[in-house]
C-alpha positions in Angstrom: 17.0 -105.0 -41.0 19.3 -108.0 -41.0 22.6 -106.8 -39.6 24.9 -109.9 -39.8 26.2 -109.1 -36.1 26.7 -105.4 -36.9 25.4 -102.6 -34.9 22.7 -100.1 -36.1 23.8 -96.4 -35.1 21.7 -93.5 -35.0 22.3 -89.8 -34.3 18.8 -88.4 -33.3 18.7 -84.6 -33.2 15.8 -82.8 -31.6 14.7 -79.1 -31.6 11.9 -78.1 -29.0 9.5 -75.4 -29.7 10.4 -72.0 -27.9 6.4 -71.8 -27.0 7.0 -74.8 -24.8 9.2 -72.7 -22.3 6.3 -70.4 -21.8 4.2 -73.4 -20.4 3.6 -73.2 -16.6 6.6 -74.6 -14.5 4.5 -77.6 -13.3 3.7 -78.6 -16.9 7.3 -78.2 -17.8 8.7 -80.4 -15.0 6.0 -83.0 -15.7 6.8 -83.2 -19.5 10.7 -83.3 -18.8 10.3 -86.0 -16.3 8.2 -88.0 -19.0 10.7 -87.6 -21.5 13.6 -88.5 -19.1 12.0 -91.7 -18.1 11.4 -92.6 -21.7 15.1 -92.1 -22.4 15.9 -94.3 -19.5 13.4 -97.0 -20.8 15.1 -97.0 -24.1 18.6 -97.4 -22.4 17.5 -100.6 -20.7 17.3 -102.0 -24.2 20.1 -100.4 -26.3 23.0 -97.9 -25.9 21.7 -94.4 -25.4 24.0 -91.3 -24.8 22.6 -87.9 -24.4 24.2 -84.5 -25.4 23.4 -81.1 -25.2 23.7 -78.3 -27.9 21.7 -75.5 -26.3 23.7 -72.3 -26.8 26.0 -74.1 -29.3 23.7 -74.4 -32.4 20.4 -72.6 -33.0 18.8 -75.5 -35.1 19.1 -78.4 -32.6 18.9 -78.7 -28.5 19.4 -82.2 -28.1 21.3 -85.3 -29.4 20.4 -88.9 -28.6 23.3 -91.2 -29.8 21.8 -94.6 -30.1 23.1 -98.1 -31.2 21.4 -101.3 -31.1 21.3 -104.6 -33.2 17.6 -104.5 -33.3 16.4 -101.5 -35.8 12.8 -102.0 -34.4 14.0 -100.7 -31.0 14.7 -97.4 -32.7 11.2 -97.0 -34.0 9.9 -98.3 -30.7 11.5 -95.8 -28.3 11.6 -93.0 -31.1 7.8 -92.9 -31.1 7.6 -93.0 -27.4 9.8 -89.9 -27.1 7.8 -88.1 -29.7 4.6 -88.9 -27.9 5.8 -87.5 -24.2 4.6 -84.2 -23.2 7.7 -82.2 -24.4 8.2 -84.7 -27.3 4.9 -83.3 -28.7 6.8 -80.0 -29.0 9.7 -81.5 -30.8 10.9 -81.8 -34.4 13.8 -83.7 -35.6 15.8 -81.3 -38.0 18.5 -84.1 -38.6 18.5 -87.8 -37.8 21.3 -89.9 -39.4 21.3 -93.7 -39.7 24.3 -95.7 -40.1 26.0 -99.1 -39.4 29.2 -100.3 -37.9 31.6 -102.3 -40.4 35.0 -103.5 -40.5 37.1 -100.8 -42.4 38.7 -102.0 -45.8 41.8 -99.9 -45.2 44.6 -101.3 -43.0 45.9 -99.4 -40.0 49.6 -100.4 -39.8 49.6 -99.8 -35.9 46.8 -102.4 -35.6 48.3 -105.6 -36.7 46.5 -108.5 -35.4 43.7 -106.4 -34.1 40.4 -108.1 -34.0 38.1 -106.9 -36.9 35.0 -107.8 -34.8 35.8 -105.1 -32.4 34.6 -102.5 -35.0 31.4 -104.0 -35.1 30.4 -102.9 -31.7 30.0 -99.3 -30.6 31.9 -98.5 -27.6 31.9 -94.6 -26.5 34.7 -93.5 -24.1 32.6 -91.0 -22.2 34.5 -88.0 -23.2 32.9 -84.7 -22.5 32.6 -83.6 -26.4 31.2 -85.3 -29.5 31.8 -83.9 -32.8 29.4 -85.5 -35.4 28.7 -84.9 -39.2 27.7 -86.8 -42.3 30.4 -87.5 -44.9 30.2 -88.0 -48.5 33.1 -88.8 -50.9 33.3 -88.4 -54.7 32.5 -91.3 -57.0 36.0 -90.7 -58.6 37.3 -91.8 -55.2 35.7 -95.3 -55.4 36.9 -95.9 -58.7 40.6 -95.3 -57.8 42.2 -98.8 -57.4 42.3 -99.9 -53.8 46.0 -99.6 -53.7 45.9 -95.9 -54.3 43.0 -95.3 -51.9 45.1 -97.3 -49.2 48.0 -95.0 -49.7 45.9 -92.0 -49.4 44.2 -93.5 -46.3 47.6 -94.4 -44.8 48.5 -90.7 -44.7 45.1 -89.8 -43.3 45.5 -92.5 -40.5 48.9 -91.3 -39.6 47.5 -87.7 -39.1 44.9 -89.1 -36.9 47.5 -91.0 -34.6 49.2 -87.5 -34.1 46.2 -86.7 -31.9 45.8 -89.4 -29.3 43.1 -87.3 -27.2 40.7 -87.9 -29.9 38.7 -91.2 -30.6 37.2 -91.6 -33.9 33.8 -93.5 -34.3 33.4 -94.3 -38.1 29.9 -95.8 -39.2 28.6 -96.5 -42.7 25.4 -95.4 -44.4 25.9 -96.7 -48.0 22.2 -97.3 -49.2 20.5 -96.8 -45.8 20.7 -93.0 -45.6 21.8 -90.0 -47.6 25.6 -89.9 -46.8 28.4 -92.5 -47.1 29.3 -92.3 -43.5 28.6 -90.7 -40.2 31.9 -89.9 -38.3 31.7 -89.1 -34.6 34.8 -87.8 -32.7 35.0 -87.9 -28.9 37.5 -85.8 -26.9 37.9 -83.9 -23.8 39.9 -81.1 -25.7 38.0 -79.3 -28.5 41.1 -77.5 -29.8 42.7 -80.8 -30.5 40.0 -81.6 -32.8 39.9 -78.2 -34.7 43.8 -78.9 -35.2 42.9 -82.4 -36.4 40.5 -81.3 -39.0 42.7 -78.5 -40.2 45.4 -80.9 -40.7 43.3 -83.3 -42.6 42.3 -80.8 -45.1 45.9 -81.0 -46.3 45.8 -84.7 -47.0 45.3 -86.4 -50.4 42.1 -87.9 -49.5 40.6 -84.6 -48.6 40.3 -83.5 -52.3 37.8 -86.3 -52.8 35.4 -85.0 -50.3 31.9 -83.9 -51.5 30.5 -82.8 -48.2 31.3 -83.0 -44.5 28.8 -80.5 -43.0 26.6 -79.8 -41.1 28.9 -80.2 -38.2 27.5 -80.6 -34.5 29.4 -79.7 -31.4 27.7 -81.9 -28.7 28.4 -81.6 -25.0 27.8 -84.8 -23.1 24.9 -84.4 -20.4 22.6 -86.4 -18.6 19.2 -86.3 -20.1 17.8 -84.5 -17.0 20.6 -81.8 -17.3 20.0 -81.5 -21.0 16.4 -81.0 -20.8 16.8 -78.6 -17.9 18.9 -76.6 -20.3 16.2 -76.4 -22.7 13.7 -74.9 -20.3 
């Protein structure tokens, strides 16, 4: 995939069959070590961040947030993970693909900011990551740019009221089912709840088609995330 300097971003969610937890201890330890080694190998070639969802959602256990300029690496390492011992017990209920891109909407607080910085994914390492796919109505895109900019100005102003939250917006037009994938990093979940409630009151919110499912992910080493699974 020709990306013209942009970064390909993937949110790969895994669910592991409960029957795996009934395997002998030595088998599970070997399986986890093999999977962890495969994740670490992937991290040598691209950005990989691991998050646990055990006890948070019933349909997923693990998120790997991946980013690279080479789409082939996603396939290469994704295949290796699924062919490990525990990987053979895994399914991927959700896997979102997106790409970085400079926003067409101007943030008045970022005058003179280099657009190139939006093309690179730079996680902050905060404890919580909130991820969801986002689709807007076709009517939104048919509005004049000036009207959309005005609505987004209010949207941006609300976001600036919550400085504890870092937004990572990526674009999926034509390469996946949603328009965007948004990923919010924070150490304070309550701030994110208040932000989302506040955003519901903005003009641009009425043009939302879908912003679910929403995933609350807790940053974890891959070893600790696998230990939480079994």
